[in-house]
ZAMARGU-4260 file (C-alpha; in steps of 0.2 Angstrom, whole numbers, plus 5000, padded with zeros to 4 digits):
<rodrens>
0) 4975/5040/4894 | 4964/5031/4906 | 4965/5031/4925 | 4969/5013/4924 | 4984/5016/4912
5) 4991/5029/4924 | 4988/5019/4940 | 4993/5001/4935 | 5012/4999/4935 | 5018/4990/4919
10) 5035/4984/4927 | 5041/4984/4909 | 5031/4969/4905 | 5015/4977/4899 | 5012/4990/4885
15) 5000/5004/4885 | 4989/4993/4873 | 4990/4978/4886 | 4983/4989/4900 | 4970/4997/4889
20) 4964/4979/4883 | 4962/4974/4901 | 4955/4990/4909 | 4937/4983/4910 | 4944/4970/4923
25) 4948/4984/4934 | 4936/4996/4944 | 4939/5014/4947 | 4934/5018/4965 | 4932/5036/4973
30) 4935/5037/4992 | 4934/5050/5005 | 4946/5052/5020 | 4941/5039/5033 | 4933/5027/5021
35) 4937/5009/5026 | 4942/4997/5012 | 4944/4982/5023 | 4939/4978/5041 | 4946/4964/5052
40) 4936/4948/5049 | 4933/4952/5031 | 4942/4943/5017 | 4952/4955/5007 | 4947/4951/4989
45) 4955/4965/4980 | 4972/4973/4975 | 4972/4992/4976 | 4982/5003/4964 | 4983/5020/4972
50) 4980/5033/4958 | 4979/5047/4970 | 4978/5048/4989 | 4985/5038/5004 | 4980/5021/5012
55) 4985/5015/5029 | 4985/4998/5037 | 4980/4997/5055 | 4978/4984/5068 | 4962/4982/5078
60) 4971/4991/5092 | 4974/5006/5080 | 4992/5002/5078 | 4998/5008/5061 | 5007/4995/5051
65) 5011/5005/5035 | 5006/5019/5024 | 5007/5020/5005 | 5004/5033/4992 | 5002/5035/4973
70) 5008/5023/4960 | 5009/5008/4973 | 4999/4992/4974 | 4992/4988/4992 | 4982/4974/4999
75) 4981/4963/5014 | 4992/4950/5006 | 4989/4935/5017 | 4970/4938/5016 | 4971/4941/4998
80) 4981/4925/4993 | 4974/4913/5006 | 4957/4920/5006 | 4957/4921/5025 | 4949/4934/5036
85) 4960/4949/5038 | 4966/4955/5055 | 4968/4973/5049 | 4959/4988/5043 | 4964/4996/5026
90) 4959/5015/5027 | 4959/5030/5016 | 4969/5043/5026 | 4974/5062/5025 | 4966/5065/5008
95) 4952/5058/4997 | 4958/5044/4985 | 4956/5038/4968 | 4960/5019/4967 | 4960/5006/4954
100) 4956/4989/4960 | 4954/4972/4953 | 4946/4957/4962 | 4955/4940/4965 | 4943/4932/4953
105) 4945/4945/4939 | 4964/4944/4941 | 4964/4925/4939 | 4953/4927/4923 | 4965/4940/4916
110) 4980/4929/4920 | 4972/4914/4911 | 4968/4924/4896 | 4985/4933/4894 | 5003/4926/4896
115) 5009/4944/4898 | 4997/4948/4912 | 5003/4931/4921 | 5021/4937/4920 | 5015/4955/4926
120) 5006/4947/4941 | 5022/4937/4946 | 5033/4953/4944 | 5020/4963/4954 | 5019/4951/4968
125) 5038/4950/4969 | 5040/4969/4969 | 5026/4970/4983 | 5035/4956/4994 | 5052/4964/4992
130) 5045/4982/4996 | 5036/4975/5012 | 5052/4965/5017 | 5063/4980/5016 | 5050/4990/5026
135) 5050/4978/5040 | 5069/4975/5040 | 5071/4994/5042 | 5058/4994/5057 | 5069/4980/5066
140) 5083/4992/5068 | 5085/4995/5086 | 5091/5013/5086 | 5075/5024/5085 | 5084/5038/5076
145) 5091/5027/5063 | 5074/5019/5061 | 5066/5036/5058 | 5079/5041/5045 | 5077/5025/5035
150) 5059/5028/5035 | 5060/5046/5029 | 5072/5041/5016 | 5060/5027/5009 | 5045/5038/5011
155) 5050/5056/5009 | 5032/5062/5006 | 5026/5056/5023 | 5031/5071/5033 | 5020/5082/5023
160) 5005/5071/5023 | 5004/5061/5039 | 5002/5067/5057 | 5017/5064/5067 | 5008/5054/5080
165) 5004/5042/5066 | 5021/5041/5060 | 5027/5038/5078 | 5014/5023/5079 | 5021/5016/5062
170) 5039/5017/5069 | 5034/5009/5085 | 5039/5024/5096 | 5031/5037/5106 | 5026/5054/5099
175) 5038/5062/5112 | 5053/5051/5106 | 5049/5056/5088 | 5049/5074/5092 | 5065/5073/5101
180) 5073/5064/5086 | 5066/5077/5074 | 5073/5091/5085 | 5090/5083/5086 | 5089/5080/5105
185) 5091/5062/5103 | 5106/5056/5092
</rodrens>
């Protein structure tokens, strides 16, 4: 089974054969911790499917917007869709990564060649927007303790793989506040 077949979610739209047919449209990328996939000012031209590893999105002021791990698609969505310069960094964090990517142009070629891949693209973007929306709705909760618990429930792997100061940044709280919440001092 190819890395592409393992990294690209099928959303019950694609068969194994569909993914194998299209795997030449996708590139397998190997990255080290700290590698930058996207910088502010660059146009994000790829969708990234994380086979192994972690990716974070950070602002120019180093504020962490989100983390994602295996079996998830990430991109800077506004830059990708509108082909505008990004305001964010996409970085490989915590561990080396194997990523399967597809460029905007190759995705469009694939969509035009295959009705199944067109449906898949719609379902994939719908899933992405829904996931991002749920994430940001959870972050709008005013109570920091509740915000932390929602975050850990949604991303149980994060405590084992991401430094607490970065989790605090993502949750828009200080590391001290996060420490108090985790120790039970703040209810």
